[in-house]
TIZA-286320 format. One record per residue (C-alpha): residue in one letter; chain; x, y, z. Coordinates in steps of 0.05 Angstrom, whole numbers, always signed. Each point is the difference from the previous one (the first is absolute). Layout:
BEGIN
   type   mol        x        y        z
      A     A        X        Y        Z
...
END
This chain:
BEGIN
   type   mol        x        y        z
      M     A    +1234    +3250    +2441
      T     A      -24      -46      -59
      M     A      +54      +16      -45
      V     A      +58      -17      +50
      S     A      -36      -63      +13
      V     A       -2      -21      -76
      Q     A      +69      +21       -9
      T     A      +23      -44      +67
      S     A      -37      -59      -30
      R     A      +29       +3      -66
      A     A      +69       +4      +28
      E     A      -14      -54      +41
      R     A      -22      -45      -58
      S     A      +64      +25      -41
      S     A      +42      -26      +60
      M     A      -35      -61       +4
      R     A      +15      -17      -72
      K     A      +75      +10       +6
      R     A       +4      -43      +62
      N     A      -37      -57      -41
      L     A      +44       +9      -56
      S     A      +60       +3      +37
      L     A      -20      -68      +40
      K     A      -11      -34      -73
      C     A      +66      +20      -21
      E     A      +28      -29      +64
      V     A      -36      -63      -12
      L     A      +23       -7      -72
      L     A      +74      +19      +22
      V     A       -1      -58      +53
      I     A      -34      -52      -48
      I     A      +56      +17      -53
      Q     A      +56       -6      +51
      S     A      -23      -59      +26
      L     A       -1      -33      -70
      I     A      +75      +27       -8
      A     A      +22      -26      +65
      A     A      -36      -64       -4
      D     A      +18      -65      -37
      I     A      -58      -36      -25
      Q     A      +20      -68      +24
      L     A      -12      -64      -33
      S     A       -6      -68      +46
      D     A      +54      -52      -25
      A     A      -55      -47      +16
      F     A      -19      -26      -68
      L     A      -59      -41      +30
      S     A      -25      +56      +47
      N     A      -69      -14      -19
      D     A       -2      -69      -26
      I     A      -17      -64      +34
      S     A      +56      -43       +1
      L     A       -2      -74      -21
      T     A      +25      -18      +70
      R     A      -60      +34      +27
      L     A      -51      -34      -42
      S     A      +39      -66      +18
      S     A      -16      +17      +73
      R     A      -76       +7      -11
      L     A      +12      -70      -35
      V     A      +21      -31      +63
      S     A      -53      +43      +50
      T     A      +58      +14      +43
      P     A      +26      +67      +34
      A     A      +73      +18      -20
      I     A      +40       -3      +69
      S     A      +63      +44       -6
      K     A      +61      -46       +0
      T     A      +64       -4      -32
      H     A      +13      -53      -54
      D     A      +64      -28      +29
      V     A      -14      -76      -28
      A     A      -22      +32      -67
      I     A      +61      +44       -5
      R     A      +45      -57      +11
      R     A      -35      -40      -53
      V     A       -2      +60      -50
      S     A      +77       +4      +18
      L     A      +15      -68      -23
      L     A      -40       +6      -60
      E     A      +40      +65      -18
      A     A      +66      -37      +13
      V     A      -10      -50      -56
      K     A       -8      +57      -48
      T     A      +58      +48      +22
      G     A      +42      -20      -67
      S     A      -56      +25      -47
      A     A      -17      +60      +43
      E     A      +75      +23       +0
      T     A       +4       -8      -79
      S     A      -69      +38       -8
      T     A      +24      +57      +42
      S     A      +69       +4      -31
      S     A      -37       +1      -67
      R     A      -47      +63      +18
      L     A      +53      +39      +32
      K     A      +36       +4      -71
      R     A      -68      +14      -29
      T     A       -5      +60      +46
      F     A      +52      +35      -31
      A     A      -34      +18      -69
      F     A      -62      +11      +50
      T     A      +39      +57      +47
      D     A      +28      +33      -63
      W     A      -74       -1      -29
      A     A      -30      +30      +61
      K     A      +51      +59       -4
      E     A      -17      +13      -68
      N     A      -71       +3      +15
      D     A       +1      +47      +55
      I     A       -1      -45      +61
      K     A      +47      +36      +54
      Y     A      +32      -37      +50
      A     A      +56      +10      +36
      G     A      +40      -38      +62
      I     A      -28      -63      -16
      Q     A      +11      -60      -46
      V     A      -28      -68      -26
      S     A      +36      -52      +31
      S     A       +2      -74      +36
      G     A      +18       -4      +73
      D     A      +30      -69       -9
      Q     A       +3      -57      -45
      N     A      -66      -28      +26
      S     A      -38      +58       -1
      G     A      -37      +39      -43
      L     A       +3      +70      -26
      G     A      -12      +63      +36
      L     A      +15      +75      +10
      Y     A      +62      +12      +38
      A     A      +30      +64      +24
      T     A      +65      +21      -35
      Q     A       +5      +53      +56
      T     A      -28      +19      +66
      L     A      -70      +24      -12
      S     A      -32      +54      +41
      P     A      -74       -3      +27
      Q     A      -48      +35      -42
      S     A      +52       -1      -59
      I     A      -33      -22      -67
      V     A      +35      -47      -33
      I     A      -44      -24      -59
      Q     A      -52      +44      -42
      V     A      -39      -37      -62
      P     A      -39      +45      -45
      T     A      -74      -36       -5
      K     A       +0       -7      -71
      L     A      +52      -57       +3
      T     A      -43      -41      +59
      L     A      -51      -49      -16
      S     A      -61       +9      +32
      V     A      -80      -22       +3
      E     A      -52      +24      +43
      S     A      -57      -37      +33
      P     A      -51      -14       -5
      S     A       -1      +21      -69
      D     A      +56      +16      -48
      Y     A      +28      -13      -66
      N     A      +52      +17      -43
      K     A      -16      +17      -71
      V     A      +67      -17      -31
      M     A      -12      -74      +31
      E     A      -69       +4      -17
      Q     A       +6      +10      -77
      G     A      +64      -42       -2
      L     A      -30      -63      +33
      F     A      -75       +9      +15
      A     A      -25      +38      -62
      S     A      -52      -52      -21
      N     A      -26       -6      +77
      P     A      +23      +55      +42
      K     A      -49      -19      +55
      A     A      +40      -62      +21
      Y     A      +66      +47       +9
      R     A      -40      +54      +38
      N     A      -32      -50      +49
      A     A      +71      -32      +22
      P     A      +25      +10      +71
      W     A      +59      +49      +13
      W     A      +53      -57       -1
      A     A      -24      -26      -61
      A     A       -6      +67      -36
      L     A      +76      +17      +24
      S     A      +21      -68      -26
      I     A      -31      +15      -69
      Q     A      +40      +65       +0
      L     A      +61      -40      +24
      N     A       -2      -50      -57
      Y     A      -21      +52      -48
      F     A      +66      +30       +5
      D     A      +34      -53      +15
      K     A      -20      -42      -64
      V     A      -44      +39      -46
      N     A      +29      +70       -1
      S     A      +49      +30      +47
      I     A      -12      +76      -21
      N     A      -43      +37      +47
      E     A      -37      +50      -37
      R     A      -30      +41      +64
      A     A      +74       +7      +24
      G     A      +18      +35      -71
      G     A      +29      -57      -36
      V     A      +43      -36      +55
      S     A      +20      -68      -12
      M     A      -15      -39      +56
      K     A      +44      -58       -8
      P     A      +60      +13      +46
      W     A      -49       -1      +61
      M     A      -35      -64      -24
      E     A      +61      -36      -10
      S     A      +21      +25      +72
      L     A      -59      -37      +29
      P     A       +6      -72      +31
      R     A      -18      -55      -52
      V     A      -19      -54      +50
      Y     A      -33       +7      +68
      D     A      +14      -53      +51
      T     A      -63       +4      +33
      P     A      -49      -60      +28
      F     A      -40      +16      -65
      H     A      +59      -40      -35
      W     A       +9      -56      +49
      S     A      -16      -66       -7
      D     A      -58      -39      +41
      S     A      +58      -30      +46
      A     A      +35      +61      +13
      L     A      -62      +40      +15
      A     A      -18      -65      +50
      E     A      +70       +7      +37
      L     A      -31      +63      +27
      Q     A      -56      -42      +41
      Y     A      -37      +66       -3
      R     A      -68      -15      -36
      P     A      -19      +85      -10
      M     A      +54      +12      -39
      V     A      -17      -69      -47
      E     A      -66      +28       -8
      A     A      +16      +74      -13
      V     A      +50      -24      -58
      T     A      -53      -41      -28
      L     A      -51      +56       -2
      Q     A      +52      +43      -24
      K     A      +18      -48      -62
      R     A      -74       -7      -11
      L     A      -18      +67       +3
      W     A      +60      +24      -51
      K     A      -17      -54      -48
      I     A      -76      +17       -4
      Q     A      +27      +76       -8
      Y     A      +47      -17      -58
      D     A      -56      -48      -36
      S     A      -45      +56       +5
      L     A      +44      +50      -38
      A     A      +30      -46      -48
      S     A      -70      -29      -19
      S     A      -30      +72      -11
      G     A      +12       -3      -70
      S     A      +61      +48       -1
      V     A      +73      -13      -20
      F     A      +26       +0      +74
      G     A       -2      -76       +2
      S     A      +34       -9      -64
      L     A      +66      +47      +24
      I     A       -2      -13      +79
      T     A       +1      -70      +30
      Y     A      -23      -22      +71
      E     A      +67       +0      +23
      D     A      +15      +68      -26
      F     A      -66      +20      +36
      V     A      +21      -29      +66
      W     A      +64      +31       -6
      G     A      -31      +71       -9
      C     A      -44      -17      +60
      E     A      +53      -18      +47
      T     A      +42      +61      -24
      A     A      -62      +44      +18
      R     A      -17      -33      +63
      S     A      +74       +4      +30
      R     A      +15      +68      -31
      A     A      -55      +45       -2
      F     A      -19      +48      +57
      S     A      -70      +38       +9
      G     A      -36      +53      +31
      A     A      -66      +41       -4
      Y     A      +29      +56      -41
      S     A      -29       -2      -72
      G     A       -3      +77      -17
      S     A      +61      +25      -50
      A     A      +55      +34      +15
      F     A       +1      +79      +16
      N     A      -15      +38      -61
      P     A      +10      +82       +4
      I     A      -40      +15      -61
      P     A      -71       +4      +34
      Y     A      +29      +42      +58
      A     A      +35      +45      -50
      T     A      -65       +8      -43
      V     A      -38      +11      +65
      A     A      +47      +52      +22
      A     A      -10      +33      -72
      L     A      -72       +0       +0
      V     A       +1      +35      +73
      A     A      +51      +54      -30
      V     A      -53      +15      -53
      Y     A      -62       -9      +44
      L     A      +27      +56      +44
      G     A      +34      +39      -52
      L     A      -66       +7      -33
      G     A      -41      +16      +59
      L     A      -44      -64      -12
      G     A       -2      -14      +75
      T     A      +29       +6      +70
      V     A      +65      -28      +26
      E     A      -38      -48      +48
      Q     A      -35      -27      -66
      A     A      +60       -8      -36
      A     A      +29      -32      +61
      N     A      -63      -53       +6
      G     A      +12      -20      -67
      A     A      +76      -11       +8
      A     A      -20      -46      +62
      L     A      -46      -41      -34
      V     A      +47      -14      -51
      V     A      +55      -19      +58
      C     A      -47      -42      +39
      G     A      -27      -35      -61
      S     A      +74      -23      -19
      I     A      +12      -22      +71
      L     A      -64      -44       +3
      K     A      +13      -28      -74
      D     A      +70      -24      +20
      F     A       -3      -21      +77
      V     A      -62       -6      +30
      F     A      -52      -34      -56
      P     A      +55      -57      -12
      K     A       -7      -17      +73
      L     A      -74      +11       +8
      L     A      -13      -46      -65
      K     A      +56      -50      +24
      V     A      +38       +5      -62
      Q     A      +74      -29       +3
      K     A      +56      +15      -47
      Y     A      +50      -58      -14
      V     A      +59      +17      -26
      I     A      +70      -28      -16
      C     A      +57      +51       -1
      P     A      +64      -18      -36
      L     A      +68       -9      +53
      I     A      -42      +18      +57
      D     A      -31      -72       -6
      M     A      +74      -29      +12
      A     A      -10      +14      +71
      N     A      -12      -55      +48
      H     A      -47      -10      +59
      V     A      +13       -1      +76
      G     A      -54       -7      +43
      V     A      +21      +52      +57
      G     A      +51      +51       -7
      A     A       -4      +23      -71
      S     A      +48      +52      -19
      G     A      -36      +22      -64
      N     A      -67      +29      -18
      V     A      -31       +7      -63
      A     A      -47      +58      -21
      F     A      -38      +37      -49
      E     A      +29      +67      -19
      Y     A      -59      +41      -22
      F     A      +33      +61      -28
      A     A      +54      -39      -34
      D     A      -44      -47      -23
      G     A      +43      -57      +17
      F     A      +18      -53      +53
      S     A      +64       +2      +50
      L     A      +33      -43      +51
      S     A      +17      +44      +58
      V     A      +51      -31      +60
      L     A      -42       -2      +71
      E     A      +34       +3      +68
      P     A      +56      -13      +20
      G     A      +29       -2      -73
      V     A      +38      -48      -37
      S     A      +77      -19       +5
      Q     A      +41       -9      -54
      G     A       -1      -69      -27
      S     A      -69      -20      +33
      E     A      -62      -19      -38
      M     A      -53      +51       +1
      F     A      -69      -40      +18
      I     A      -69      +25      -10
      Q     A      -66      -34      +37
      Y     A      -48      -30      -56
      G     A      -52       +4      +61
      P     A      -18      -48      +61
      R     A      +11      -61      -36
      N     A       +0      -71      +34
      N     A      +40      -56      -18
      D     A      -55      -28      -44
      Q     A       -3      +58      -42
      L     A      +81       +6       -6
      L     A       +7      -73      -14
      Q     A      -65       -2      -55
      Y     A      +17      +60      -34
      Y     A      +71      +16      +11
      G     A      +34      -68       +9
      F     A      +34      +18      +69
      V     A      -20       -3      +75
      E     A      +24      +46      +56
      T     A      +23      -28      +65
      N     A      -27      +30      +68
      N     A      -54      +40      -52
      V     A      -41      +42      +48
      H     A      -57       -3      -51
      D     A      -10      -72       -2
      V     A      -55      -43      +11
      Y     A      -12      -74       +0
      I     A      -65      -29      -21
      L     A      -22      -63      +43
      P     A      -41      -53      -29
      P     A      -72      -11      +23
      L     A       -6      -26      +69
      R     A      -35      -67      -24
      E     A      +68      -15      -39
      W     A      +46       +8      +66
      D     A      +33      -67      +22
      I     A       -9      +10      +75
      A     A      -15      -70      +20
END
């Protein structure tokens, strides 16, 4: 009677171990399948965790922001832009010619794209991505290898090439720079110091740099009288603060005892900052792309472990599960918990323009392909139409300050009222 009981107990324990092992294998399978099926999305909102200068100005006037369309401001901005139409047309035409070499460069360096082209809608509009054929939803139209992008992580990140080339005598000045300044340094390095990108295997970045806008028509460059035409004090205060912050940052970098100040002027630095602010997107992902080597190594170790009889299948599965879970935690969980942001400027994808509602494209990081993609959203894009993405819920203050345009009937717009004591209600 006792022997039967012991045998039954052993059989139950063996059955339980098998059930536990089966359950763990199913969990691992679900995790792997979810990683394969899911796109690791990066928000197009490049200021997603930043406090905009406009928001700082709202604190200065101590007034809540009230949702309202900037109809009057939009009309005034349109008048200001109308005066500058001729120069904008020449600039767009010149940039379009420069993109021919850029698109050839893209093909040569494994940037895959199909069904779209860089073009201009009309003589007064800037460049954008236009469909050369009808694009179906979910189709991927652009894929860019990560090695060709410019990126920086916040709160702390630095590029060793930039550091050694420009800040060898005082690396701390570079390492403490905010993300937009760090990207400006990278842009200016490839544009004016050395166009060869060693991280990308010695690729020259010159064609991409030459395709970028050389002048930005933002309020940063407007005269005081032009800004006054807006009759909107929060914008004036925001631009004033922006100018002061950027000048302080440049002076800090230039006076650090490095060669940065002798190679890059303040005007160059501003160009880089505006390029970063208007063309970068961000997200919480900061891990590396999928690397099969650790998983292959674990599989080999498990085979050896079991082949030599060093332990049970359950113990081997526990070890493999730790490796998989550790990789997931490192790439996806910890960056969000630590509030790490990765800011990226991606060639060709950065040509896509913004629309507040009804975006037809979506940017994503491809974990297994180690690159970034632009895919088509519902209901697709018809031939000849422009493909838009959404930079995020931008109000017209932000769009005007950093991009140089505003949207009519912008659903994300706000209007900052002056303090009640300044109201003329007599």
